[in-house]
N, C-alpha and C positions, 0 to 999 in steps of 0.2 A: 350474323347475329344482329338483330335490330337494336336500336337505342331506346331505352325505357323512358317514358315521360317522367320528368322530375316530380310533378304534382302527384302522379299515380303512385310512384314509389314512396313518397313521403306519406301519403294517405294510408298505404298498406302498412308501412312501418309503424305509424301511429296507432292504428287499430291493433296490430299484433303486440305492440308493447303494452297496450291497455289489457289485452288478454293475459299477458304474462304477469302484470301487476295483480290482476284479480285472482289468478291462479296461485300466486305467491301468498296473497292474503288468506285465501282459503286453506292453503297448506299450513300456514302459521296457526290459524284458528283450530284446525284439526289436531295439530301437535299439542296445542294447549289443552284441548278437551281430552285427548288421550292421556296426557299426563295427569290431569285432574281426576279422571275417572279410573285411573289405573287400579286403585284399591277398592273400587266400588264392588258391592256384592253381586251385581248383575252385569259385570263387565263382559262376560262371555256372550251375552245376548246382544251387546252393543258392538262387538268386534266386526261383524259383517258390514254394518253401516259405516264404521270408521274406515275400514279398508276400501270401501267404495269411494268414500270421500278422498282418501289418499290418491286413488287412481284418477279421480276427476280433477285433481289439482296438479299432480306431478306430470301426467301425460301432456296436457295442454301447455304446461310451462316448458317442457322440453321441445315440443313442436313449435312453440312461439320463438324460442331461441334459434332453432334451425331455420325457421321462416325468415327472421331478421337477417341471419347470416346469408341466406340465399338471395335476399333482395339487395343487400349491400354489395356482395361479391358477384351477383348475377349468375348464381349457380342453379342450373335448371333442376338437378337431382334433388337439391334441398327444397326447392319450391314445390316440386312434385310430391315429395314426402309430406310436406306440410298440408297440401291440398287433400291427399288421401286420408291422412290422419284426422283432419278437421271435418271432413265429410262424414267419416265413420262416427266421430264424436257427436256431430250434430244430429245424425240419425238416431243415435242412442238417446240423446236428451229429448228429442221430439217423441220417440216411442215411449219413453218413460212418462212423459206428460200425458199422452193418450191413454196409457194403461192406468195411470193414476186417476184420470177423470172417469174412466169406465168402472173402476173399482171403488169409487167414492161411496156409494150406498153400502157396499159390503164392509168397508172400513168403519163407517159409522156404527153399523150393527155389531161389529167385532169390539169396538170400543165400549159400547153399552154392556155387552156380556162381560168384558173385563172388569168394568167398574162394579157391576152387580155381584161379582164374585167376592167382593169385600163384605157383603152382608152375611149374617147379621152383625151389626156394628158392636154389639155387646161382646162378641168373640174376636173382634179385630185386634191386631197388634197395636201397641202404643204408638209406633211410628206412623201407622196408617191413620189412626185417630188424630194425631197431631197434624198430619198433612191435610186431612179433611177439614179440620177446624180452620186452617188458613184459607182453604178454598171457600168455605162458607162465608168468611168475612169478605174475601175479594169479590165473589160473585153474588153476594147477598142471597143466599139460598140455605136450605137446611135439609140434612139427610141426603140420600142418594136416589131412591126410587119413589118412596111414598112420603116424602117430606119429613117432618119432625117425628112421624110415627116410627121411622127407622131407628130412632134413638131409644124408644121405649120411655122409661121413667127418667133416665139421666140425660136430659136435653142440655147440651153445653151452652155456655155463655156466647159462643160464636154464632149461635142461631138467633140471638136477640137483635131486633131491628135497631139500627142506628138512626140518629136524627136526620141524617142525609140519605136515608134509604129511598130508593126509587122503585124497588120491587115490592109486590104486595105482601102485607103482613097480616097475621091473625093473632088472636089472644092465645097465650100458652095454656095448655090444658091444666086444670086444677089438680090433676093427679100426677103432675110431673115435678121434677126437682126445682123448676123455676117458680113454682107456686109460693116458695118461701120469700120471694122478692116482691110480692104484691104490697101495694101501699094504698090505703084509702079505698079498698075494694077495686082497685084498678090493676088488672092483671098485665103482666109483661107481654109485649107483642113480639112474636118471632116470625121469621121468614116463612112464607107459605109454600113456596115452590121448591122441589128437589134440585139437587146440583147436577145430576147426570146430563140433562139437556144443555145446561150452560157449559159443562166440560166438553161435550161433544162438539158444540158450536165453536168453542175456542180452538180445539184441535183442528177442526175443519178449516178455520180461517188461517191457521198456521200452515196447513198443508197447501191451501190455495195460494198463499203467499210464496211458498217454496216452489210450487209449480210455475207461478208467474216469473220468478227469478230464473228458473231453468229455461223457460221459453225465451226470456231476454238474452240469456247467455248464448243460447242456440242461434238466435238471430245475429248476434255479434260474430259468432264463429262463421256463419254463412256469409256475412259481409266480408270477412277476411278472405274466405275462399274465393269469392267473386273477384276481389281485387287481385289476388294471387294469380288467378286464371288469366286476367287481362295482361298481367306482367309476363306470364309464360307465352302468351300469344305474341306479345311484342318481341320477346327474345327469339321466338321461332321464326319471325318474319325476316327475310333477307333484304338488306338495303340494296337498292338498284343504283348502279353507277353507270355513267355513259361509257360506251365501248370506244376505245381509241384504236383505229386501224392504221398501221404504217404500210405504205406501199413503196416498193422499189422503183415503180414506174412514175412516181410523182414528179412533175416537171416544175422547173423554176418559174416563178411568176413573172409577168411582164412589168418589171419595176424600172423606174428611171432614177438613177442615183441623184440625191439632193445636191451634192457638190457640183455635178455636171450641169445641173439646171442653173445654179447660181453663176457659173462661169459663162454660160451662154447669154445670160442676161447682161 
């Protein structure tokens, strides 16, 4: 069994410990979210995503512990198990990224259909209306699909343009509830554009960020696999030692004793 280079071993252990730390943090966040959403009315639809996150955090954490053990004790079986597991995990992350990019247009269209199911807003639940009001203030928009027309007569105050507004504004219709707030024949200005395009763009940015993080994690896993393979190759290499052959026919050398030389002198 060959001797592993110290720098190579330390590099592998450092990368593997980093993977373990990231996995432990992801596991902690998942546990926190699971506990917080335990009584949520839509928890059943969230469980598949939570279980997937559990798997993506627990499995790499276990493999990282096995990998560090294998490197410290120079156990080939542990390093082989780490390599196989991390290769499968990296393939899963890269495949998920590719599928996510391919389905991006369909996901945007599905989001649009989901948001438009809230219409008409006059029949929406109070929780939906409250959430939409917050969205209108944050994204400086009004309504979902046709702007302020989605609200009909009862246009909420959250549609009113703020002094720091950067999105386009229009005068509120005189036949709306905001006409009561006119002063000196100056009508209140409200946001012109609907909120659905802003919501879709925001969700797409979040998904792009998530896919970027997954790709970074996959590259980190691939790096750990490469370092582990180098360690395995070094462990599999046999050290060469010079062969010492003893022969019974070896003759004594022609040496002159030092003491005899001194006496002759």
